[in-house]
N, C-alpha and C positions, 0 to 999 in steps of 0.2 A: 452794427454792431455782427449779425452774424457776419457780413461782410468780413470785419477785420480777424473775427475767429478763425472764420476760412485762411486767410492770408497766413495769420499765425501757426494753425495747423499746417498749411502749404511750407512754410519755411523749414520747419521742421520734419517735415518729412522729404525737403531735400537734403537738410544737414545727415538725414538717419541713411537715405540710401545714395548718396554720395561714399558716406563713411564704409557703408557696405559694399560697397565698389570697389575702391582703393582695397580694401581689408581682403576681400575674395581675390583681386589682381596680386598682393601681394602671398597669396598662398603658395607654397610647394605646387608644381604644375602636374609631376609624378602623382603624388599625394590625391590634389582635384580630381584626374583623371581615374584614379582608382575608386573613388566615389562618386560619382556621376558620369552621364555619355558626355555631356558637353558644356567641361568648365566654363571656357570661354563667351558661348553665349549667355551664359547665365550673368558672365560680369557686363556683359553687352544690355540686357534687359533690366538689371541693378543701377547703368549708367543712364540708360534713354526713359527710366523713370523717377528719376532724378531730375535729368532735364523737362519731363512732365511734369513734377512738383515744383519744378524754376516756375514757367509757363506760367502754372495757376497763381504762385506768389506776387508773377508781375503782371498778371492781366486777367487774373482768377479763372477758377474754374467752370468749367462752361464754355467759356470763348470762345470766338473762332482762333485766336492764336494758341487759347491750350489744345484743342482739338485737333491742331498741326501736330502740334509735339505728342499729342496721342497717340497719334498715325505712325511715328516711330517708334515708341512705346512697343504700339499691340506688334509693328512687323519683329522688334527683337523679341518680343514673347511668342512669336507663333513659330521664329526661327530654334528655337531652344524646342518650342513642343513637335516639331520636326524633327529633331537630334533625338530625343530621349523617346518617343513613341514612334521612331521611323520603322521599316519592314526588317532591319536587325533586331528589333528590340521588339517591338508589339507583335505581332507586324502589323502597321496599319494597313487596313484596306483602301481598296484601290478607291473606293468613290471619296473617301478623308483625304487620302493624299492630294486628288481631287482640289477638292474644297480647301487644302490647301494653299496651294497653289495658287488659286482665284482670291481669298484673302490677302494675299502676300500681294498680290498684282493690285488691288484695291488700295491696299497699303499704300503700294509707292504711288499709283495715281494722287493719290490722296493728299502724301506730303510735296510731291511734284508743283503737282495747283494751288495747293493752300499754301505753298511757301512763295509760288510764283505771284499769285491772286495778294497776298497782302507785302511781296518789294514795291509792284508795279502801283497798286491803291492805296495801300496804307490801310487804316480806319474804316475807310470809305469801304473797303470789303467785305467789312463786320455781315452787313446787312445780309445780302445776297448768297455768302459763303457758310454760314453757319451753319441754312438749314441742310444743303449738301454735306457738308464734313460730320455732321450729328445724323444722317441716313445710313453714310460710309460707314460709323463707328458702331450703329446699330447692328449692321450688317456683320461688320468685323466682331463682335460680341457674342452673337448668333452663333457664327462658324465655329469659334471660339470654343464656346463650350462644346458644342458637339464634338469636336476633336478630343477633349479633355475628357469627355466621357467615353468614346471607344478605345482613346487610347489607355486610360485606367483601368477601366473591363478587360482590355485584351493585355495588358502589360505581364511580362514575364514575373516569377518568384522570386529573382535577383533582383526587382526594382528595390530599393531600401526605401522605406516610408518617407524620411523627410522629404524626398526626392520628389514621393506623390504627392505629399504635402504643398511642395509648392507651386506644383500644376493645382491645386486645389486653391492655391490663394489667388491666382490667376484667373479663376474660375470663378471666386467671391468678387473680384472686383469686376469682371465684365459681367456679371449678375447683374449687381448694384447698378453698373451705367445702363443697364440696358430697361430695367425697373424704371428709373427717373426718365428716361426718354419716353416711355412708352406711358407714364404716368402722365408727363405733359403731352404728347402727341394725344391722348384722350381726352384729356380736359380742356386742350386748350390755352394752357395757361405754364409755362415753364418750372419745374418744381426744381425753383433756387435754393431752397433751403435743402433739400435731397442732395442738390449737384454741391452746395458750397462744401458739403461733409462730404467730399469722397477723399478729401487727404485722410480723415480719419479708417477708412479702406483701407487707403493706402499704407496707411500704419500699423495694420492689422497684419497685412500680409509681410511687412519688413521681418519678424522671428523665423520665417521660412526659408530667407537665401542663408542664413546662419547655421541653422539646424544642417542646413544640406551638405554645410562643406565642412561638419562636424565628423566624428568616428560614430556616430551611433545610429539607431534606428535601421540594423540591418535585416532584420526580423518584422514580417508584416504585423500590424498592429491588426488585429481583429476584435468585436467585441464578445465575450461570452455568452452561451443562449441565455441564461438569466436575464442580464442586460440590455440583449436585443429582444427578449420578450418584454421588459417594462415598457423600453422604448416603444416599441408598438402599442402597447397599451395607452403609453400618454400621448402618443399619435392620433389612435384613436378617438382618445377623448378630447383632444382638440378639434380633432375632424367632426365630432358628437356640437361639439361647441361651436364652432365656424356653421355646422348646419344650422343651429338652433339660430343663429344672430339672424342669420337669411332665410328661414323661415320668418321670424319676425319681422324684417323690413316690408317683407314680401306685403305679409300679412296689414302693417302699416300702409302699404303702399295703396294697396285695395280700400280700407279702410273699414268699416262695421265692426261687427263683432269677430273677424275673421283674425284680428290677435289673440282675443282668448281663446277661439278654437283649435290654434294654432299651437299657444302654449299646452293645453289640454290633450291635444295628441302627441303632441313633444313627451309630456313626462309620462305620459300611460306606456310609450314607447319604450321611453329610459328604466320605467319599475318594471315593464315585463322582461325584456331582455339582460336587465340586471336580476329578478328573480329566477330566470330560467338560468343561469347563470351559476347561482348560487344553487338552485334546488337539485338541479340535473347533473348525475354525475356524467350520463351519457354527451350532454350539449358539451359541456366541460370537454369531455374528452373527443367529441368533433370539432370543438373549436383548435384543441392542441394537435389534432392529426392535419386540419386544413392551416395552421400558420407553418407546422414540420415542414409541411408538403411542398408551400409556395413562398415561402419568404427562406428558406434554409438548404443549403448545398446539403447536407446529408442531416439524415433523419436522426440522428443520435449523437450529442453532446458527449464524446466519448472520456473526455478528461472527466466531464462530472460522473458519467455512468460508468465510467471502471473505477473511481477513487469511491463510490459507493458500493459497487457490487463487492470489492474487495474489504469493503468495510464490513458487510454485509457477513460476509464467507469467513470473514476473520472474529468477529467480535459480537454479532446477534443484535441481542436486546432482548429483554424480555423474557417471555415464557421460551423463544425459541434460541437463549442464548448456549444453553447444554445439549440441545440436539442436530449435530452439524446436517442429519440427511435432512431437516426444518429447514435451517438457514441457508443450505442450497437450494432446495426448491422455490423460498422464498426469493434467492437473489437472481433466477434466472425469470421467474416471475415477473418482477419488478420491472427487471431489465427491457422489458419487452409493453409492459403496461398492462398484462396480464392479472386478475382480480385473486386467481390462484392459483393452486400445481399438484401434481400426483409425483411420489419418487418411487420408481419400483427397483427392485434390489434382486439379485440369482437366491431363487428359493432352492430347498433342498431337493426336493423331487422336480426339478428340473423346472426350464421358463424364469421369467421374471415376474415377482407376485408384488402387489402394493405393499409398501414399509412402511410410506410417511406421507402426510400431505399436510400442504399449507393454506388455509384457507377454500380449501373445495367442498363444493355442498354436498350434502348428505345425499346416498343414494348409487355409491360405489357397491357391489357387491365383493364380501372377502374373497370371493372363488374367481375375482377378476385376473385374468394372467396374459402374460403374451411369450407365446411358444417361441420352443429354441431355433426353429425351424427362422422365423421374425428376429430373434434376437441375433442369429449369425450374420444374416442378410445386413442386418444395419450396423454390425460389427464389422462387417469387409467392407460394404461402399461407403457408408460414415456418411450418411442418408441423414438430415432433416425432413421431417415428413408434416407434407401441410395436409392434412385431415380434409381439406376442406375439396383438395385436389382428388384427393382418392376417393369421396365420396360424389362425386362428379363422373369419376371412372378416368379421369384423366393422371392416376398416378401410377405406382408401377404394382404388377400384380404379385413380382415374385417376393414383394417385404412381405405376405401374408399377414396384414395388421387385422388384427381379430376384433370381430361381429362386434363386440361389445364394445369398442370403441371406437368405429365407425357408427354405430346407431346412437351414441351419446352426442348430442350437437352441440355439448359445452367443450368438449375435448376441440383444440384450435392446432396445435404443433406437436408433435414427440421429437423429443432433444438424447441422442444416443451419446450418454456421458464416460470417453474415451479416453483411457490413460497406457499410451505407449501400444497402440493398436489392441489392446484388450476391455472391453464395454463392461464397469463396475456399475452400471446405474442408468437407467432411462427415467426421463422428466417429464410429462406430458403437461404441457400448459395450455390453462383455461381460456377462452374466447375471450379477448379484450370488449369492453362497453362497444366503441367503434370496432368491428372487424373488417380487416383490409389483408387483403393477398399476399402473401411475402413477396419481399424482391432480395436482389443478391446482397443487400446491407444487412436487413436481416438476418440471413440465412450466414454472412460472414461471421456476425456478431454472435450468433447465437452458436455457433461450430467454437469460435474463441473461447467462449465463455462455457461452452463445455469442457473445454480442456481444462481450462484453469480450475474449475471445480472439481474435475477428476485427479488433478493432482490433490486436492485437501482431501479427499476420501480417502486415494491411494494412502497418504499419510496418515490419514486415523486408522485406518484400515491396516495397518502397519504395525503401529503404536500399538493395538490391540493386540495381533499375534507376538510382537516380542515383547508385553506384557505374559500373554500365556506363555509361552518360553520360559521367561523368567521363573513364573509360578512352578513348571516343571523343573525349571534346574533347582530351584530352591528344594525342591520336595527330592531331588535326588541328592541335592549335597547334604538334606538332610537324612536321609536314607545310609546315606554313605558312613558317614559321621557314625549314627547308629550300628553300621557293621564292624565299624573299626573297634567301639566300645565292646560290641559281643564276644569281636574277635580277642580283645585281651579276658573280659571274662571267660572264652574258652582256654584259654592260653593258663590262664589261675585256676582252676577247674581242673582240666587236666596235669597240670603240676603237682597239685594236690592228691590228685588219685596217684600217682604213682609215688609218691610220698607215703600213703595210706599204705601200698603193700610194705614196706619194708618198717613203718615207725605206728603201725595199727595198735600193738600194745600198748603202747606209753601214755601214761594218762596226760601227761605234760602236749603232747599231739594231737591227744582225741579233742583235748578242749579246746585248741590254735584250730582244730579245723573244724569243729561246730563255730564256731567265730567269725570265721572264715568263710561257711556258708549262707553265715546269716548276713553278712558283709553280701556276698554276690547276689541272696535274694533279695535285700536292699537295692542294689544297683540295677540290677533286673526290673524290679518296679518302677525304678525312675526312666529308665528304658520306654518301659512302657507308656508311660505319662507323657516322654517327650514324642512318641508317635502320637501321642493326641491331636490333631488338630487345632486343640483348644489352648495347647502349649502354647506361651508367650516367648518362650527363651530364655537364655543366659542372662541373670542381672538384672530382672524384672521388677524386683523386690527387695533394691539397695536399703541397709541401712549398718548401723554397727555392729561389727562383727570381733568376738574376740581371735586372733591367731594363734596365741596355744593350745587350744582345743582340737580346731580342725586342722594343725600340724601332729598331735599324739594321736589322732584318728586316722588319718595316711598312714603314720608308722607300724599301729595296730594290722591296716589291711596290709603291707610289704612284709610281716613278719615272717611270713611263712618263706616267700622268697629272701628277706635280706633286713637284717638288723641294721634300722638307722640312726643316724646322729643326729638327734633336734635340739637344738638351740634358740631359743625366743625371748627376748626383752620383757620382760613384766608388764602385765596390763596395755602389751601391744594390742590395737586395734584398728581395723581397715572399714572405711564404709564403701562397702559392696556386698552381693549376694553371698553366703557362706557356702552353698552349694556350688556356685562360680567358682570361687576361688580352692575348692576340694577339687574339681574335678581338672583345674590348670594344673595345679602343684601334685598331684596323683601321676598326670600325663607325663611332668617333668622327671617325676620321681622313680617313674617303671622306663623310663628311655632311659633315666642315671644306670639303671642296675643292669639292662640287658645291654648298654657299653662297657657295663666293667669287668672284671674278673671277680668270681665269687668272693674272695679273698679279699677285696678292699672294700674298704667305708665310702659311704655314700652320705654327703651331710646335707641338712637342712637348718637355717640360719633367715633368723628373722629376727629385724629391729627397724625403727626409726630413724629414718636419714633424710634432711634435707625438707622437712615436712609431709615425707612420704613414708610410707611401708615399704620396707625392700625384704623380700623373701630370695635367698640363695637357694639353687639344689645344685649340689660340688659333687662331681665324681675324679675320679682316676683311670677313667679310661679310655678309650684308642681315641679322642676328641678329634677335629673336624679342621677343614680348612679354610682360610678366610672366604675364599670363592667360594664355595659350598655352602656358607653360611647369607652369601650376600645374593647370592643367586638364587638356591634352589632349597634350602630347609624350608621356607614359612611359604612354600609355594605348594597346591593341592599336587596329590596322586605322584609328587615324586619322593622317593624314598633309600635309604640306603638296603633296607632289611627285605631278605628275599621275599616274604608274604606279606609285608606288611604294604597299606593301603596309601600312608603317602599326606595321612588326613590330623595324624596327632598334633604336630608343631602349628599348623594353619589352623586348624578349630582353636587352640590355645590359646595363639595371637588375637583372633576373632573375640572369643568370650572375654579375654585381658583387655584388649580395646572397647569392647561393650563396658564392662565398669567403670570406664575409664582411668583406665593404666595401660603397659606396654609389656615387652619383656626384651629383656637384654639379652646378649650370647658373647660372651669372652670363652675360645677355647684354641688350641693349639693342637697337631694332632700327635701322639704319644702319650701329652702329657694330661687328658682331662681335657672337663667344660664345664663352665660356672652359667646355668642359667639363673635370671635373675626378674624373677618378678616385680614390677612397681606399680603399686595400689595407692589411692587417695587415701590418708591419715583420717580415723573418724575425729579427731581432735588435736589439730597439729601446735597448740598452743600447748596444751595439758600434755601428751603424751611426748612430744618431740624432747621437753624439759626435760625427761629423763633420762638419767646415763646410761646409755648404750653398754657399759658393763656389768649393768645389772641384771644377768640375766639367769634364767631357770634353764641349767645343762643339762643332759641325759641323755644315755644312750638306751634305744628304744630297742 
């Protein structure tokens, strides 16, 4: 049954390798040359493997005829390996080149002698030729594995992974054949079942030929550090199980109570080792250091570490979420496996003081500082200080590391956090559970990580400075608005004083003067309130506000300067703050009076239009150009008045927008201006339905 299955599998392998050989032969020569070093030799290897499979199908695997065909197959495979890992690509060492030549010679001699023997003696050559051919095949398999090991280890970065997989397929085939022959040699009986399954192993290598000829795998495939660690754990568990099995076998061989004793010892060792790893952080840290040191090319998994480092800086988590300084200390500590860290910032009196800590044990005094001299030296040299070297006297004395830091054996490394040659922080890392000396890789990682952390700190400090600048700007703007209003009040009182000299004896003027003084005193009180830090600003208490009383009050205030024509739709109300509406309309009226001649009227008209309140302030003054309206009218500190601050129109627009409205301007030079204040209508469905022609009109 096994023999029949072996013949079927050999036939399938023959068809597969023959098809692959033809497909490789038909591939474009230029494309194949770009993908692999020796495409024609790979075709030869596939064709020779097909002939070997044919011999297995006809004469059975492991026969002398099959071993002769195997010599041809091995010769083609060695030729491809020599071209792929040759001196110009590997480079292949001189001993490996000698081994390759010796193996090629053995294959040629085996092929010639085996062919000649079978041609002369036929089946009679089987008994005495099979051992010789088997021995030669074992030598070629061992040498081939050595060549593949050396070639893969020294292969250049330009080798594609599928090409390396072909070499791995060769190694798998040779290793299987070698093991089968060794089992037969050790037991004295031919491992017929293993030899009969040789076509299965050949079929498993078939996909590597196809992948090597496709445009895939230009990058090397490497296991991630997590996958590699788990693989090592699985291998360790497998080795432990093998050891247990061998121990039990030896115990059963000797008999007696040794088997139970071996089981008890194995269980005790397993439980002790597992408990030590679970309970002791120091043991876990030691194991991690040993694995990283002896199994990995680099100590750090840079992709994983950098992603975690960036995530800690950007997001934090838990109690560290809103404290950037603590997140920086945490990120640098986790990068090197430190259980804690201190972060020092420039102090007001000079030097650097401890500003934040992450999981640092108690025992640091508040007076612990780093002098300016040491800070300057760290900034100039960008030196990462190994405090253990400083304690041994092997450090740089010019750094002037303070005594409290040298005396505290928990302190391990000092990392300067530099941003464009300016040191903005210093991080002191706690000694890890398993202390080790710093090497070039640690220094490079800490230096780059410090620069990355410095960019976050510098951005945060810039944001704080910008926030303070905004607060000062808000204060200055607020004070400028107050000065603008004070100037208007001063102008009004000055005009009142001049008129009093001429009309003080008139009772009507005295009544208007008293009313004006009351209004001015009220506006000064409002200014004092606005200067208060608790002032919430305009439009803080929006509500239904009748427009007519507001306009009438403004007309009364403006009476000493100009009589206003006021027209308001009956019952018109806006959803806004009355004081804010008064502030905006007062400014628009004052500007209209200033821009027009004394004898020309100023009109204030309020109606409901398109579901909003429309208040027009119309004058027949000098007017403005369209360019001035577009580019300068609502900009701060731009004014056409000689003594103006240029803040009135800007403030009026800001207040109107805060109420949900806006200001629209229509003006022409020499024809006057129309300023329109739009506000939300308190009840659009009710008030909008009133005929706009039903208005109270008066000359105030």
